[in-house]
N, C-alpha and C positions, 0 to 999 in steps of 0.2 A: 591840518593844513595852514599853518601861519602865512606861508608866503604865496597862496594862492592868486594868481593873475600878476604877480611880480616878475620882473624880469632881473636876473641877476647874473653879471659877467665876472668870471673867475679867470684870470691869467694863469698859464703854467698850470693847466688843470688836466693833464691826462694821466698823471701818476702821482703817488705819495699823498701829502696834505693837500694839494689842489684838487686831486680826484676826490679825495673823502669830502672836501668842501662842496664841490659841485653836487655830488650825491646826496648829501644832508639837505642842501636847498631843495633839490629835486624831489626829494621825499616830502617836503613840506610845500610842494604843490608849485615850486617855482619854474618858470621857463629859464633855462639855464644856458647860456653861451660859454664854451669852453675855447681853449687857444694852446697851441704847442709850436715849437719850430719844425715838428715833423707832421707832416700831412697824414702818414699812414697812421699814426698815433690817434690823432684827431678823428680820423674816420672809424677807427677801431671802438673809440671810446664812446662816439655817439651811436653806434651800432648798438653796444652793449646797453647803454642806458635806454635807448629806444625799445629794445627787446623786453626792459623792464617796466616799460609803460611811460618812462619820464619824456617829459618834453624838453628836447635838447637841439642845441646846433652848436656848429663850432668851424673854426677857420684856423689855417696855418699862419701863425704870425710870432715874428721874433720880436721879444718885448723890449729889446735895445734899439729897435727900428722904430722910428717915430711914425714913419709912413705906414708900418704894418700895425700900429695902434690906431692909426685913423682908419683903416680898413676894418679892423676888429670894432671899432665903435659904430661904422656905417652899417657893418653886417648886422649889428645887434639891433639897431633902430629899424632897419628895413626887414629884417626877418620877424621881429617881434612888436615893433611899433614903438619901443619905448626902453628906456633903461633905468631900474629903480635903484639897483645896488650894485656897485662896482669894486670888486676885490682884486687888490694889487699882490697877487701871490707869488708870481714868477720869481725866483732868486737862484743866485748861482754862487758856489763856493770853489776856492782854487786848491782845496785840500788841506791836509794838516801838515804844513811844512813850514820851515823858516822862511821868513820874509824875503830873504836874499836869493832864495832859491825859485822865486817866481820869475817869470819873464815879463818883459813890459807888456806884451800883449795881453798875459793872463790878468795882470793886474787891471788894465784899461777895461776887460771883459766884465770883471766882476763889477767894477764900479758903474760900466755902462748898464748893466743889467739891474743891479741892486739899488742904485741910487738915480742914475738919469732915467730909467725906464719909469721906475715910480713916479718921478716929477713930472715927465712927459704925460703919463696917463693920466694923472691928475690934473695936469695942465687941460687936457682935453675934455674931462668929464666935469670939473666944477662948473664951468660956463653953462654946460647943458643943465646941471642941475640947479643953478641959479634961475634960469629961463624957465624951467619946469617947476620951479618952487617947490623942490622936494627932492632927497635923495640921500644916499647912504655910501661912504667911501670908507673901505676897511684897508689897511696897510697891515701888511705881515711883518712882524719883527722877527728877533732871534738872539742867538747868542751874541752878547754886546750891545743890545738895546738898552739895558739898564747901565752901561759904562763899566762892567765888570771887565776884570782882566780875562783875556782869552788867547792865551799864547799859542802859537802854531797856526792860528785861525784868523789872524790879526786883520788881513784884507776884508774878510767876511765880517768880523766884528765892527770894524770901523763903519763898515757901508750900514750895517743894521743900527748903530748907534746915530748915524745920520737919518735914518728913515724914522727912528724915534723922536728926532728934534723936529725934522721936517713934518710929522704928524701933527706934533703938540702945537707949532707955529700956525700950521695951516688951519687948525681947529679954531685958533684965536682969531684969525684973520677973518673967518667966514662965520663967525659965531652969531652974527645978526640974522643970517639967512636960515631958512628951514632945511638946513643940511646936517648932517651927522658925520663927523670925521674921526675914526676911532684907530687903535693900535691892538693887535693881537700878538702876544708872544706865547707861541707854543711849547716851548720848552724843547726837550729831547724827544723826537719823533722817529720811531725805526722805520726810516725809508732808504731810498737810495742814496741819499746824502752820505750816509754811513757806510753802505755797502760797497759803494763805488769809489769811494773818497781816495784821492792821490796822498800817499805818505811819504815823507821823507825818509831816506834809509837811516838817517838818525834817530828816528823815532819808532824804529820796529817793535821796541818793547812797549811803548807808550800804546801803541795801537791794539796790543792784546788785551787793554784794559776798556777798551770801548765796549764791548758785551756787557761787561758788569755794570758800567756807567748806565747803560740802557735799561739794565734791571732794575737798578736803583731809582733812576730818576724818568724812565721812559714813559712816554704819554702816547696813547693809540691815536692814530690819525683820526678815527671816527670820531673821538672827542672833541678834536679841535674843529672838524666839520660841523658838529652838532652845535659848537659855541658859536661859529661863524654864522651859521643859519639863525640861531636865536638873536644876533645882534641885527642881522639883516632885516628880522621881523618886528624890529622895535619902531617905534613912531620917529619918522625922520625929523630933526632938528630940536627933539625933546631934551637931548643931552648930546654933547660933543667933546671931543678931546679926552676920552677915556681911555685907559690901558688896561687891557685884559690879559691877566697872566694866568697860565694853567698851572704851572709849576711853582706852588706857594703853600703856604701854610702846613697842614700835617701832613701833605705828600711830600712837600721838601724835606721836613724834619725826618721823615721815615727813610727818604732817599739817602740823607747825610749818615743815617744811623747803620744804614746797610753797607754804605762804602767804608766806613770805619771798621765794620766787622768783617768785609771781605780783605782790608789790609790787616788786621789782628791774626786772622786766619791763615794768611799768606796766599790767598786765591789772586790777588793783586798785588803786583810787583812795584 
């Protein structure tokens, strides 16, 4: 119970990686606050977790709307009395498409959620952590965070590169305070991100390779959740500015080997 009596806020936490993070923190004794753009799924998630004996609350909140982020912050403090860890998990993808196929509204929405939302949430929580003299902020990275090429996912990758840069600079700015600011890059996680992804008609053959990529490089959402719970349990301010990447080392090499095998055997086109 490493997070006993700690309050952890996880944005975008009713499904996928966010839900796994919320569950992992709750399993370690944390009082968890969840959020989503849909009130019905917030209610369902809270009820499910409460039946399992977890301490949880949540509200409907659009991560791209600053007023909603303020409501989430206020709800957390009013419900549990404090916030110890804030995890910016909410994210959005425009699908697997050529950049010129995206509408102006789609581009703006991805930027508003993945960059502006992260910055606005950080702008709200950091002054609170400074005043409290303790706090941990975790930002979620993704494909593009290391500056790697990510064709057909350009808008998403660019925002994640921005989040990585933002996190690194933020940690440097506030390193004299007892605050920890870290980046987590989960790798490929089999969630709705890939199941419901919009695909360009020009890439119908490429989309058929996604299941093979997931088999080669897939990371269980539960593993991401456990990692975030471990980071949340660290002593605030002891370390900051670290990037935690799950897909590396032996796991990465095995994945590359498996992808080569899929191509040699003709399973992947």
